[in-house]
Gaussian input, Z-matrix of N, CA and C with variables (Angstrom, degrees):
# hf/3-21g

backbone

0 1
 N
 C     1     B1
 C     2     B2     1     A1
 N     3     B3     2     A2     1     D1
 C     4     B4     3     A3     2     D2
 C     5     B5     4     A4     3     D3
 N     6     B6     5     A5     4     D4
 C     7     B7     6     A6     5     D5
 C     8     B8     7     A7     6     D6
 N     9     B9     8     A8     7     D7
 C    10    B10     9     A9     8     D8
 C    11    B11    10    A10     9     D9
 N    12    B12    11    A11    10    D10
 C    13    B13    12    A12    11    D11
 C    14    B14    13    A13    12    D12
 N    15    B15    14    A14    13    D13
 C    16    B16    15    A15    14    D14
 C    17    B17    16    A16    15    D15
 N    18    B18    17    A17    16    D16
 C    19    B19    18    A18    17    D17
 C    20    B20    19    A19    18    D18
 N    21    B21    20    A20    19    D19
 C    22    B22    21    A21    20    D20
 C    23    B23    22    A22    21    D21
 N    24    B24    23    A23    22    D22
 C    25    B25    24    A24    23    D23
 C    26    B26    25    A25    24    D24
 N    27    B27    26    A26    25    D25
 C    28    B28    27    A27    26    D26
 C    29    B29    28    A28    27    D27
 N    30    B30    29    A29    28    D28
 C    31    B31    30    A30    29    D29
 C    32    B32    31    A31    30    D30
 N    33    B33    32    A32    31    D31
 C    34    B34    33    A33    32    D32
 C    35    B35    34    A34    33    D33
 N    36    B36    35    A35    34    D34
 C    37    B37    36    A36    35    D35
 C    38    B38    37    A37    36    D36
 N    39    B39    38    A38    37    D37
 C    40    B40    39    A39    38    D38
 C    41    B41    40    A40    39    D39
 N    42    B42    41    A41    40    D40
 C    43    B43    42    A42    41    D41
 C    44    B44    43    A43    42    D42
 N    45    B45    44    A44    43    D43
 C    46    B46    45    A45    44    D44
 C    47    B47    46    A46    45    D45
 N    48    B48    47    A47    46    D46
 C    49    B49    48    A48    47    D47
 C    50    B50    49    A49    48    D48
 N    51    B51    50    A50    49    D49
 C    52    B52    51    A51    50    D50
 C    53    B53    52    A52    51    D51
 N    54    B54    53    A53    52    D52
 C    55    B55    54    A54    53    D53
 C    56    B56    55    A55    54    D54
 N    57    B57    56    A56    55    D55
 C    58    B58    57    A57    56    D56
 C    59    B59    58    A58    57    D57
 N    60    B60    59    A59    58    D58
 C    61    B61    60    A60    59    D59
 C    62    B62    61    A61    60    D60
 N    63    B63    62    A62    61    D61
 C    64    B64    63    A63    62    D62
 C    65    B65    64    A64    63    D63
 N    66    B66    65    A65    64    D64
 C    67    B67    66    A66    65    D65
 C    68    B68    67    A67    66    D66
 N    69    B69    68    A68    67    D67
 C    70    B70    69    A69    68    D68
 C    71    B71    70    A70    69    D69
 N    72    B72    71    A71    70    D70
 C    73    B73    72    A72    71    D71
 C    74    B74    73    A73    72    D72
 N    75    B75    74    A74    73    D73
 C    76    B76    75    A75    74    D74
 C    77    B77    76    A76    75    D75
 N    78    B78    77    A77    76    D76
 C    79    B79    78    A78    77    D77
 C    80    B80    79    A79    78    D78
 N    81    B81    80    A80    79    D79
 C    82    B82    81    A81    80    D80
 C    83    B83    82    A82    81    D81
 N    84    B84    83    A83    82    D82
 C    85    B85    84    A84    83    D83
 C    86    B86    85    A85    84    D84
 N    87    B87    86    A86    85    D85
 C    88    B88    87    A87    86    D86
 C    89    B89    88    A88    87    D87
 N    90    B90    89    A89    88    D88
 C    91    B91    90    A90    89    D89
 C    92    B92    91    A91    90    D90
 N    93    B93    92    A92    91    D91
 C    94    B94    93    A93    92    D92
 C    95    B95    94    A94    93    D93
 N    96    B96    95    A95    94    D94
 C    97    B97    96    A96    95    D95
 C    98    B98    97    A97    96    D96
 N    99    B99    98    A98    97    D97
 C   100   B100    99    A99    98    D98
 C   101   B101   100   A100    99    D99
 N   102   B102   101   A101   100   D100
 C   103   B103   102   A102   101   D101
 C   104   B104   103   A103   102   D102
 N   105   B105   104   A104   103   D103
 C   106   B106   105   A105   104   D104
 C   107   B107   106   A106   105   D105
 N   108   B108   107   A107   106   D106
 C   109   B109   108   A108   107   D107
 C   110   B110   109   A109   108   D108
 N   111   B111   110   A110   109   D109
 C   112   B112   111   A111   110   D110
 C   113   B113   112   A112   111   D111
 N   114   B114   113   A113   112   D112
 C   115   B115   114   A114   113   D113
 C   116   B116   115   A115   114   D114
 N   117   B117   116   A116   115   D115
 C   118   B118   117   A117   116   D116
 C   119   B119   118   A118   117   D117
 N   120   B120   119   A119   118   D118
 C   121   B121   120   A120   119   D119
 C   122   B122   121   A121   120   D120
 N   123   B123   122   A122   121   D121
 C   124   B124   123   A123   122   D122
 C   125   B125   124   A124   123   D123
 N   126   B126   125   A125   124   D124
 C   127   B127   126   A126   125   D125
 C   128   B128   127   A127   126   D126
 N   129   B129   128   A128   127   D127
 C   130   B130   129   A129   128   D128
 C   131   B131   130   A130   129   D129
 N   132   B132   131   A131   130   D130
 C   133   B133   132   A132   131   D131
 C   134   B134   133   A133   132   D132
 N   135   B135   134   A134   133   D133
 C   136   B136   135   A135   134   D134
 C   137   B137   136   A136   135   D135
 N   138   B138   137   A137   136   D136
 C   139   B139   138   A138   137   D137
 C   140   B140   139   A139   138   D138
 N   141   B141   140   A140   139   D139
 C   142   B142   141   A141   140   D140
 C   143   B143   142   A142   141   D141
 N   144   B144   143   A143   142   D142
 C   145   B145   144   A144   143   D143
 C   146   B146   145   A145   144   D144
 N   147   B147   146   A146   145   D145
 C   148   B148   147   A147   146   D146
 C   149   B149   148   A148   147   D147
 N   150   B150   149   A149   148   D148
 C   151   B151   150   A150   149   D149
 C   152   B152   151   A151   150   D150
 N   153   B153   152   A152   151   D151
 C   154   B154   153   A153   152   D152
 C   155   B155   154   A154   153   D153
 N   156   B156   155   A155   154   D154
 C   157   B157   156   A156   155   D155
 C   158   B158   157   A157   156   D156
 N   159   B159   158   A158   157   D157
 C   160   B160   159   A159   158   D158
 C   161   B161   160   A160   159   D159
 N   162   B162   161   A161   160   D160
 C   163   B163   162   A162   161   D161
 C   164   B164   163   A163   162   D162
 N   165   B165   164   A164   163   D163
 C   166   B166   165   A165   164   D164
 C   167   B167   166   A166   165   D165
 N   168   B168   167   A167   166   D166
 C   169   B169   168   A168   167   D167
 C   170   B170   169   A169   168   D168
 N   171   B171   170   A170   169   D169
 C   172   B172   171   A171   170   D170
 C   173   B173   172   A172   171   D171
 N   174   B174   173   A173   172   D172
 C   175   B175   174   A174   173   D173
 C   176   B176   175   A175   174   D174
 N   177   B177   176   A176   175   D175
 C   178   B178   177   A177   176   D176
 C   179   B179   178   A178   177   D177
 N   180   B180   179   A179   178   D178
 C   181   B181   180   A180   179   D179
 C   182   B182   181   A181   180   D180
 N   183   B183   182   A182   181   D181
 C   184   B184   183   A183   182   D182
 C   185   B185   184   A184   183   D183
 N   186   B186   185   A185   184   D184
 C   187   B187   186   A186   185   D185
 C   188   B188   187   A187   186   D186
 N   189   B189   188   A188   187   D187
 C   190   B190   189   A189   188   D188
 C   191   B191   190   A190   189   D189
 N   192   B192   191   A191   190   D190
 C   193   B193   192   A192   191   D191
 C   194   B194   193   A193   192   D192
 N   195   B195   194   A194   193   D193
 C   196   B196   195   A195   194   D194
 C   197   B197   196   A196   195   D195
 N   198   B198   197   A197   196   D196
 C   199   B199   198   A198   197   D197
 C   200   B200   199   A199   198   D198
 N   201   B201   200   A200   199   D199
 C   202   B202   201   A201   200   D200
 C   203   B203   202   A202   201   D201
 N   204   B204   203   A203   202   D202
 C   205   B205   204   A204   203   D203
 C   206   B206   205   A205   204   D204
 N   207   B207   206   A206   205   D205
 C   208   B208   207   A207   206   D206
 C   209   B209   208   A208   207   D207
 N   210   B210   209   A209   208   D208
 C   211   B211   210   A210   209   D209
 C   212   B212   211   A211   210   D210
 N   213   B213   212   A212   211   D211
 C   214   B214   213   A213   212   D212
 C   215   B215   214   A214   213   D213
 N   216   B216   215   A215   214   D214
 C   217   B217   216   A216   215   D215
 C   218   B218   217   A217   216   D216
 N   219   B219   218   A218   217   D217
 C   220   B220   219   A219   218   D218
 C   221   B221   220   A220   219   D219
 N   222   B222   221   A221   220   D220
 C   223   B223   222   A222   221   D221
 C   224   B224   223   A223   222   D222
 N   225   B225   224   A224   223   D223
 C   226   B226   225   A225   224   D224
 C   227   B227   226   A226   225   D225
 N   228   B228   227   A227   226   D226
 C   229   B229   228   A228   227   D227
 C   230   B230   229   A229   228   D228
 N   231   B231   230   A230   229   D229
 C   232   B232   231   A231   230   D230
 C   233   B233   232   A232   231   D231
 N   234   B234   233   A233   232   D232
 C   235   B235   234   A234   233   D233
 C   236   B236   235   A235   234   D234
 N   237   B237   236   A236   235   D235
 C   238   B238   237   A237   236   D236
 C   239   B239   238   A238   237   D237
 N   240   B240   239   A239   238   D238
 C   241   B241   240   A240   239   D239
 C   242   B242   241   A241   240   D240
 N   243   B243   242   A242   241   D241
 C   244   B244   243   A243   242   D242
 C   245   B245   244   A244   243   D243
 N   246   B246   245   A245   244   D244
 C   247   B247   246   A246   245   D245
 C   248   B248   247   A247   246   D246
 N   249   B249   248   A248   247   D247
 C   250   B250   249   A249   248   D248
 C   251   B251   250   A250   249   D249

   B1=1.4455
   B2=1.5310
   B3=1.3249
   B4=1.4625
   B5=1.5233
   B6=1.3185
   B7=1.4591
   B8=1.5295
   B9=1.3347
   B10=1.4678
   B11=1.5252
   B12=1.3209
   B13=1.4623
   B14=1.5293
   B15=1.3234
   B16=1.4696
   B17=1.5148
   B18=1.3392
   B19=1.4661
   B20=1.5055
   B21=1.3313
   B22=1.4701
   B23=1.5289
   B24=1.3315
   B25=1.4645
   B26=1.5274
   B27=1.3100
   B28=1.4662
   B29=1.5304
   B30=1.3062
   B31=1.4517
   B32=1.5260
   B33=1.3192
   B34=1.4540
   B35=1.5239
   B36=1.3324
   B37=1.4703
   B38=1.5241
   B39=1.3275
   B40=1.4628
   B41=1.5266
   B42=1.3151
   B43=1.4660
   B44=1.5266
   B45=1.3178
   B46=1.4625
   B47=1.5218
   B48=1.3348
   B49=1.4696
   B50=1.5243
   B51=1.3332
   B52=1.4698
   B53=1.5247
   B54=1.3340
   B55=1.4632
   B56=1.5302
   B57=1.3310
   B58=1.4597
   B59=1.5225
   B60=1.3023
   B61=1.4633
   B62=1.5316
   B63=1.3290
   B64=1.4659
   B65=1.5243
   B66=1.3374
   B67=1.4707
   B68=1.5239
   B69=1.3148
   B70=1.4651
   B71=1.5186
   B72=1.3225
   B73=1.4684
   B74=1.5239
   B75=1.3129
   B76=1.4667
   B77=1.5224
   B78=1.3218
   B79=1.4622
   B80=1.5276
   B81=1.3202
   B82=1.4641
   B83=1.5266
   B84=1.3196
   B85=1.4671
   B86=1.5230
   B87=1.3123
   B88=1.4664
   B89=1.5264
   B90=1.3291
   B91=1.4499
   B92=1.5185
   B93=1.3087
   B94=1.4664
   B95=1.5169
   B96=1.3321
   B97=1.4620
   B98=1.5217
   B99=1.3226
   B100=1.4638
   B101=1.5221
   B102=1.3050
   B103=1.4630
   B104=1.5263
   B105=1.3341
   B106=1.4685
   B107=1.5224
   B108=1.3035
   B109=1.4597
   B110=1.5307
   B111=1.3225
   B112=1.4615
   B113=1.5346
   B114=1.3623
   B115=1.4715
   B116=1.5297
   B117=1.3240
   B118=1.4612
   B119=1.5244
   B120=1.3329
   B121=1.4687
   B122=1.5230
   B123=1.3272
   B124=1.4689
   B125=1.5227
   B126=1.3266
   B127=1.4643
   B128=1.5267
   B129=1.3216
   B130=1.4715
   B131=1.5263
   B132=1.3247
   B133=1.4705
   B134=1.5167
   B135=1.3196
   B136=1.4628
   B137=1.5247
   B138=1.3251
   B139=1.4659
   B140=1.5249
   B141=1.3277
   B142=1.4635
   B143=1.5339
   B144=1.3289
   B145=1.4575
   B146=1.5171
   B147=1.3225
   B148=1.4628
   B149=1.5179
   B150=1.3120
   B151=1.4559
   B152=1.5208
   B153=1.3130
   B154=1.4601
   B155=1.5181
   B156=1.3360
   B157=1.4642
   B158=1.5261
   B159=1.3284
   B160=1.4701
   B161=1.5214
   B162=1.3330
   B163=1.4612
   B164=1.5233
   B165=1.3306
   B166=1.4646
   B167=1.5278
   B168=1.3365
   B169=1.4690
   B170=1.5263
   B171=1.3080
   B172=1.4723
   B173=1.5215
   B174=1.3166
   B175=1.4674
   B176=1.5221
   B177=1.3262
   B178=1.4671
   B179=1.5340
   B180=1.3190
   B181=1.4653
   B182=1.5269
   B183=1.3263
   B184=1.4703
   B185=1.5189
   B186=1.3131
   B187=1.4676
   B188=1.5260
   B189=1.3235
   B190=1.4578
   B191=1.5298
   B192=1.3275
   B193=1.4635
   B194=1.5190
   B195=1.3276
   B196=1.4633
   B197=1.5206
   B198=1.2904
   B199=1.4597
   B200=1.5112
   B201=1.2953
   B202=1.4585
   B203=1.5176
   B204=1.3304
   B205=1.4634
   B206=1.5193
   B207=1.3290
   B208=1.4569
   B209=1.5290
   B210=1.3174
   B211=1.4493
   B212=1.5260
   B213=1.3353
   B214=1.4614
   B215=1.5255
   B216=1.3082
   B217=1.4567
   B218=1.5181
   B219=1.3112
   B220=1.4576
   B221=1.5191
   B222=1.3235
   B223=1.4642
   B224=1.5251
   B225=1.3013
   B226=1.4586
   B227=1.5212
   B228=1.3205
   B229=1.4699
   B230=1.5160
   B231=1.2968
   B232=1.4547
   B233=1.5173
   B234=1.3077
   B235=1.4554
   B236=1.5225
   B237=1.2933
   B238=1.4654
   B239=1.5191
   B240=1.2969
   B241=1.4509
   B242=1.5227
   B243=1.3306
   B244=1.4618
   B245=1.5129
   B246=1.3232
   B247=1.4558
   B248=1.5250
   B249=1.3363
   B250=1.4655
   B251=1.5034
   A1=110.34
   A2=116.08
   A3=119.15
   A4=111.09
   A5=116.32
   A6=119.92
   A7=110.47
   A8=116.05
   A9=119.54
   A10=110.57
   A11=116.79
   A12=121.13
   A13=111.31
   A14=116.48
   A15=120.13
   A16=110.77
   A17=116.93
   A18=121.41
   A19=111.94
   A20=115.70
   A21=119.94
   A22=112.50
   A23=116.81
   A24=118.78
   A25=108.92
   A26=115.50
   A27=118.54
   A28=110.28
   A29=114.20
   A30=120.27
   A31=109.89
   A32=116.94
   A33=121.93
   A34=110.76
   A35=117.45
   A36=121.02
   A37=111.73
   A38=116.67
   A39=120.90
   A40=110.10
   A41=117.44
   A42=120.82
   A43=110.77
   A44=116.92
   A45=119.78
   A46=111.72
   A47=117.08
   A48=120.38
   A49=111.33
   A50=116.31
   A51=121.67
   A52=112.48
   A53=115.53
   A54=122.61
   A55=112.42
   A56=114.71
   A57=120.87
   A58=107.42
   A59=116.24
   A60=118.92
   A61=109.24
   A62=116.09
   A63=119.03
   A64=112.10
   A65=116.83
   A66=120.56
   A67=110.67
   A68=117.59
   A69=120.91
   A70=110.38
   A71=117.26
   A72=120.73
   A73=110.26
   A74=117.20
   A75=120.61
   A76=110.54
   A77=117.02
   A78=120.69
   A79=111.42
   A80=117.25
   A81=120.11
   A82=109.69
   A83=117.12
   A84=120.86
   A85=112.19
   A86=117.06
   A87=119.94
   A88=112.54
   A89=117.21
   A90=120.40
   A91=114.16
   A92=117.68
   A93=120.40
   A94=112.30
   A95=117.02
   A96=121.19
   A97=105.43
   A98=115.82
   A99=120.49
   A100=112.69
   A101=116.96
   A102=120.43
   A103=109.94
   A104=116.20
   A105=118.23
   A106=110.69
   A107=116.21
   A108=121.49
   A109=110.21
   A110=115.17
   A111=120.43
   A112=112.09
   A113=119.84
   A114=118.48
   A115=113.06
   A116=116.78
   A117=120.59
   A118=110.22
   A119=116.72
   A120=120.47
   A121=110.23
   A122=117.09
   A123=120.57
   A124=110.91
   A125=116.91
   A126=120.56
   A127=111.30
   A128=116.88
   A129=120.42
   A130=109.90
   A131=116.87
   A132=120.78
   A133=110.62
   A134=117.27
   A135=121.13
   A136=110.88
   A137=116.57
   A138=121.10
   A139=111.21
   A140=116.21
   A141=120.75
   A142=112.97
   A143=116.72
   A144=119.88
   A145=113.75
   A146=116.29
   A147=121.32
   A148=109.42
   A149=116.44
   A150=119.25
   A151=108.56
   A152=116.18
   A153=119.69
   A154=110.28
   A155=117.52
   A156=120.44
   A157=110.58
   A158=116.79
   A159=120.60
   A160=110.80
   A161=116.76
   A162=120.74
   A163=109.59
   A164=117.42
   A165=121.07
   A166=110.86
   A167=116.96
   A168=120.39
   A169=110.39
   A170=117.41
   A171=121.42
   A172=110.86
   A173=116.68
   A174=120.76
   A175=109.73
   A176=116.80
   A177=120.76
   A178=111.57
   A179=117.49
   A180=121.20
   A181=109.43
   A182=116.62
   A183=120.36
   A184=111.15
   A185=116.98
   A186=120.79
   A187=110.11
   A188=117.58
   A189=121.75
   A190=111.68
   A191=117.48
   A192=121.23
   A193=112.59
   A194=117.34
   A195=119.10
   A196=108.97
   A197=115.19
   A198=120.01
   A199=110.00
   A200=115.20
   A201=120.33
   A202=110.40
   A203=116.96
   A204=120.33
   A205=111.98
   A206=117.17
   A207=120.63
   A208=112.28
   A209=116.78
   A210=120.51
   A211=109.88
   A212=116.74
   A213=118.69
   A214=110.98
   A215=114.79
   A216=120.51
   A217=107.83
   A218=115.47
   A219=120.02
   A220=109.48
   A221=116.95
   A222=118.77
   A223=110.47
   A224=115.30
   A225=121.11
   A226=107.77
   A227=115.50
   A228=119.30
   A229=108.95
   A230=115.99
   A231=120.02
   A232=109.36
   A233=113.51
   A234=119.21
   A235=108.68
   A236=116.81
   A237=118.12
   A238=110.39
   A239=115.74
   A240=121.21
   A241=110.12
   A242=114.40
   A243=119.04
   A244=111.09
   A245=115.45
   A246=120.85
   A247=107.86
   A248=115.87
   A249=119.09
   A250=111.10
   D1=-44.32
   D2=-178.61
   D3=-65.50
   D4=-40.11
   D5=179.34
   D6=-63.86
   D7=-42.43
   D8=178.12
   D9=-63.50
   D10=-42.69
   D11=-177.94
   D12=-67.91
   D13=-28.71
   D14=178.88
   D15=-66.37
   D16=-29.74
   D17=177.12
   D18=57.59
   D19=-126.61
   D20=-177.05
   D21=-90.63
   D22=-0.85
   D23=177.18
   D24=-69.32
   D25=142.29
   D26=-179.05
   D27=-73.05
   D28=154.14
   D29=177.47
   D30=-60.47
   D31=-39.16
   D32=179.69
   D33=-61.40
   D34=-47.26
   D35=-179.79
   D36=-59.92
   D37=-45.90
   D38=-178.55
   D39=-67.13
   D40=-42.61
   D41=-179.98
   D42=-62.03
   D43=-48.02
   D44=-178.96
   D45=-64.63
   D46=-39.96
   D47=177.85
   D48=-65.82
   D49=-28.61
   D50=179.92
   D51=-88.75
   D52=-5.25
   D53=-178.71
   D54=62.84
   D55=40.56
   D56=173.09
   D57=-128.81
   D58=167.92
   D59=179.21
   D60=-79.22
   D61=149.01
   D62=175.37
   D63=-57.90
   D64=-33.79
   D65=178.93
   D66=-64.65
   D67=-39.31
   D68=177.58
   D69=-63.51
   D70=-44.88
   D71=178.64
   D72=-62.51
   D73=-42.10
   D74=179.08
   D75=-60.49
   D76=-44.17
   D77=-179.66
   D78=-66.23
   D79=-38.51
   D80=178.80
   D81=-66.46
   D82=-46.63
   D83=-179.17
   D84=-63.25
   D85=-33.65
   D86=-177.98
   D87=-87.64
   D88=-5.62
   D89=179.10
   D90=85.21
   D91=8.93
   D92=-179.65
   D93=-76.99
   D94=-15.46
   D95=173.18
   D96=-107.80
   D97=105.00
   D98=-174.06
   D99=-67.01
   D100=-39.53
   D101=-177.98
   D102=-134.01
   D103=81.32
   D104=177.93
   D105=-64.94
   D106=153.18
   D107=-179.96
   D108=-63.98
   D109=143.24
   D110=-178.73
   D111=-55.68
   D112=-46.74
   D113=180.00
   D114=-59.80
   D115=-31.51
   D116=178.64
   D117=-67.15
   D118=-47.90
   D119=178.64
   D120=-64.09
   D121=-39.89
   D122=179.29
   D123=-62.22
   D124=-40.59
   D125=179.45
   D126=-66.55
   D127=-42.98
   D128=179.08
   D129=-65.27
   D130=-44.82
   D131=179.40
   D132=-59.53
   D133=-43.29
   D134=179.09
   D135=-62.27
   D136=-43.85
   D137=179.09
   D138=-61.37
   D139=-38.46
   D140=-176.84
   D141=-88.17
   D142=-3.47
   D143=-179.61
   D144=75.14
   D145=26.85
   D146=178.77
   D147=-98.31
   D148=144.05
   D149=173.18
   D150=-82.07
   D151=150.06
   D152=176.76
   D153=-65.66
   D154=-27.68
   D155=175.42
   D156=-62.89
   D157=-40.96
   D158=179.06
   D159=-66.18
   D160=-40.73
   D161=178.49
   D162=-63.58
   D163=-45.43
   D164=-179.97
   D165=-63.00
   D166=-41.27
   D167=179.00
   D168=-60.67
   D169=-41.10
   D170=178.31
   D171=-63.49
   D172=-40.91
   D173=178.14
   D174=-61.78
   D175=-44.70
   D176=-178.99
   D177=-65.34
   D178=-38.30
   D179=177.92
   D180=-63.00
   D181=-46.28
   D182=-179.77
   D183=-64.64
   D184=-38.08
   D185=179.26
   D186=-64.87
   D187=-40.91
   D188=-178.74
   D189=-69.33
   D190=-29.01
   D191=-177.88
   D192=-76.21
   D193=-21.16
   D194=179.31
   D195=-69.20
   D196=139.50
   D197=179.19
   D198=-109.04
   D199=173.12
   D200=179.08
   D201=-59.03
   D202=-37.61
   D203=-179.27
   D204=-63.44
   D205=-26.20
   D206=-179.05
   D207=-78.69
   D208=-17.50
   D209=-176.14
   D210=-77.20
   D211=144.39
   D212=178.44
   D213=-66.26
   D214=146.95
   D215=178.31
   D216=-93.96
   D217=124.46
   D218=179.44
   D219=-86.99
   D220=142.46
   D221=178.73
   D222=-67.07
   D223=147.35
   D224=178.39
   D225=-89.24
   D226=124.43
   D227=177.34
   D228=-84.81
   D229=128.17
   D230=179.77
   D231=-99.66
   D232=135.87
   D233=176.55
   D234=-91.85
   D235=147.03
   D236=177.96
   D237=-62.04
   D238=140.15
   D239=179.69
   D240=-78.09
   D241=141.01
   D242=175.87
   D243=-83.77
   D244=-13.81
   D245=-179.44
   D246=-100.65
   D247=130.78
   D248=-179.90
   D249=-89.89

């Protein structure tokens, strides 16, 4: 959503206007930062003219689209058997 909203503006311009590093914006846009800080998202949204309600709605849509198959599988811990 943020990448789409950035449009033709450069990542550098948006990052500097948002008072974050371009590397941070790149990581957020690429999904490498799973849970960016709220003030960071608020600053980017403000720079891009997005409402926080719109950002939250997008997050909820993406969360709902994930299926069980998309979730990571956790290893099963086995307890030692008391029976030999």
